[in-house]
C-alpha positions as CSV (number, residue, x, y, z in Angstrom):
1,M,63.6,66.4,5.5
2,N,61.4,67.9,2.7
3,K,61.4,64.6,0.8
4,I,60.1,62.8,3.9
5,A,57.4,65.4,4.5
6,L,56.4,65.1,0.8
7,C,56.3,61.3,1.0
8,A,54.3,61.4,4.2
9,A,51.8,63.8,2.7
10,A,51.4,61.7,-0.5
11,A,50.9,58.6,1.7
12,A,48.3,60.3,3.8
13,A,46.5,61.5,0.7
14,A,46.5,58.0,-0.8
15,I,45.0,56.6,2.4
16,V,42.3,59.2,2.5
17,A,41.5,58.9,-1.2
18,A,41.3,55.1,-1.2
19,P,38.0,54.9,0.8
20,A,36.6,57.8,-1.3
21,T,37.4,56.0,-4.5
22,A,35.9,52.7,-3.3
23,S,32.6,54.4,-2.5
24,A,32.5,56.6,-5.6
25,Q,29.4,56.0,-7.6
26,A,27.6,57.6,-10.6
27,Y,23.9,58.0,-10.7
28,V,21.2,59.2,-13.1
29,G,17.6,60.1,-12.5
30,A,14.4,61.3,-14.2
31,G,11.2,62.7,-12.8
32,Y,8.7,65.5,-12.6
33,T,9.4,68.9,-11.1
34,H,6.6,71.3,-10.1
35,Y,7.6,75.1,-10.2
36,D,5.6,77.5,-8.0
37,T,6.5,80.9,-9.5
38,D,5.3,84.4,-8.8
39,G,3.4,84.2,-12.1
40,G,1.9,80.7,-12.0
41,D,2.3,77.0,-11.5
42,I,4.1,75.0,-14.1
43,G,5.8,71.6,-14.4
44,G,8.7,70.0,-16.2
45,A,10.4,66.7,-16.9
46,T,13.7,66.7,-15.1
47,A,16.9,64.6,-16.0
48,R,19.7,64.4,-13.5
49,A,23.2,63.0,-13.5
50,G,25.5,62.9,-10.5
51,Y,28.6,61.5,-9.0
52,R,28.8,60.4,-5.3
53,I,32.4,61.2,-4.4
54,T,32.1,59.8,-0.9
55,P,29.1,58.4,1.1
56,N,28.4,61.9,2.2
57,V,29.2,64.2,-0.8
58,A,28.1,64.2,-4.4
59,V,28.0,66.6,-7.3
60,E,25.2,66.7,-9.8
61,A,23.8,68.4,-12.9
62,E,20.2,68.6,-13.9
63,G,18.0,69.9,-16.7
64,T,14.3,70.5,-16.8
65,W,12.0,71.0,-19.9
66,S,8.4,72.2,-19.7
67,V,5.6,69.7,-19.9
68,D,2.8,71.6,-18.1
69,D,2.4,75.3,-18.6
70,D,0.3,77.9,-16.9
71,D,-1.7,80.4,-18.9
72,A,0.6,83.2,-17.8
73,V,4.0,81.6,-17.5
74,E,5.8,78.9,-19.5
75,L,9.1,77.3,-18.6
76,D,11.5,77.2,-21.6
77,S,14.3,75.3,-19.8
78,A,16.2,75.1,-16.5
79,Y,19.8,73.9,-16.0
80,G,21.7,73.6,-12.7
81,G,24.7,72.3,-11.0
82,Y,24.8,71.4,-7.3
83,V,27.0,70.1,-4.5
84,V,25.1,67.6,-2.4
85,G,25.6,66.7,1.2
86,I,24.2,63.3,2.0
87,L,23.2,61.8,5.4
88,P,22.6,58.1,5.2
89,V,19.9,57.3,7.9
90,N,19.8,53.5,7.3
91,E,20.3,51.2,4.4
92,H,17.1,52.4,2.7
93,I,16.9,56.1,3.5
94,D,19.2,59.0,2.6
95,L,18.6,62.6,3.5
96,H,20.3,65.3,1.5
97,G,20.8,69.0,1.3
98,R,22.1,70.7,-1.8
99,V,23.4,74.1,-2.9
100,G,24.4,75.4,-6.3
101,Y,23.6,77.5,-9.4
102,Q,20.5,77.3,-11.5
103,D,19.6,79.0,-14.7
104,A,15.9,78.9,-15.6
105,E,14.2,80.7,-18.6
106,F,10.6,81.6,-18.5
107,D,8.2,83.1,-21.0
108,T,5.7,85.6,-19.3
109,P,3.2,88.1,-20.7
110,L,5.8,90.7,-20.0
111,G,8.5,88.9,-22.1
112,D,11.2,86.5,-21.4
113,V,12.6,86.2,-17.9
114,D,16.0,84.6,-17.3
115,A,16.1,83.6,-13.6
116,D,19.6,82.6,-12.8
117,G,21.1,82.5,-9.4
118,L,21.4,80.5,-6.2
119,G,19.6,77.2,-5.8
120,Y,19.4,75.4,-2.5
121,G,17.2,72.7,-1.0
122,V,16.6,69.5,0.9
123,G,15.3,66.1,0.1
124,A,15.2,62.3,0.7
125,T,15.9,59.2,-1.3
126,W,14.2,55.8,-0.5
127,N,16.6,53.2,-1.8
128,V,14.3,50.4,-2.9
129,S,17.4,48.3,-3.9
130,P,21.1,49.0,-4.1
131,R,20.6,50.1,-7.7
132,F,17.2,51.9,-7.7
133,G,15.7,54.6,-5.5
134,V,12.8,57.1,-5.4
135,R,13.9,60.7,-4.7
136,A,11.9,63.7,-3.5
137,D,13.3,67.2,-3.4
138,Y,12.4,70.7,-2.4
139,T,14.6,73.4,-4.0
140,R,14.4,77.2,-3.7
141,L,15.7,79.1,-6.8
142,E,16.6,82.7,-6.0
143,G,17.1,85.3,-8.8
144,D,15.1,87.7,-10.8
145,F,12.1,85.3,-10.6
146,D,12.1,83.6,-7.2
147,T,10.7,80.0,-7.5
148,D,10.0,77.1,-5.2
149,T,10.2,73.6,-6.8
150,I,9.1,70.2,-5.6
151,G,10.4,67.2,-7.5
152,L,9.7,63.4,-7.5
153,G,11.5,60.9,-9.6
154,G,13.5,57.7,-9.9
155,V,17.2,57.3,-9.4
156,Y,19.5,54.6,-10.9
157,N,22.8,54.0,-9.2
158,F,25.8,52.6,-11.1
159,G,28.5,50.7,-9.3
160,A,28.4,48.4,-6.3
161,G,25.6,50.0,-4.2
162,R,25.6,53.1,-2.0
């Protein structure tokens, strides 16, 4: 009886995993992120890599490096990892929400600030073609140095479309 239950569970897992594997897709992106901090407004170049596990779930990692500093605050770097929930609206528009962990390092007049903690936000992607899209995000970073970010960039999808 245990063998039958084990085989049934394995078969069910294979059936569930097959559609997920067929829709799995890697993506990369690059863009500009504006940081609105307590000490000033700064900007950075952001690179992102992700893996869309199913049509509605992805995981992604990103890094940002300073390109536009404020007199009072400078972004050294920011790195994060997120789980992304995706809602395809139609063949050209996807809405998403994301939650994860972000570690950002800032230089301030009072010294270095390491703002690590929860990151969460929402956004949308306009899929110009099956391979290329334009993505906009709002993300809130909570930690020692609460920060709101707005990002805009391009996304390149590997694989056979969304």
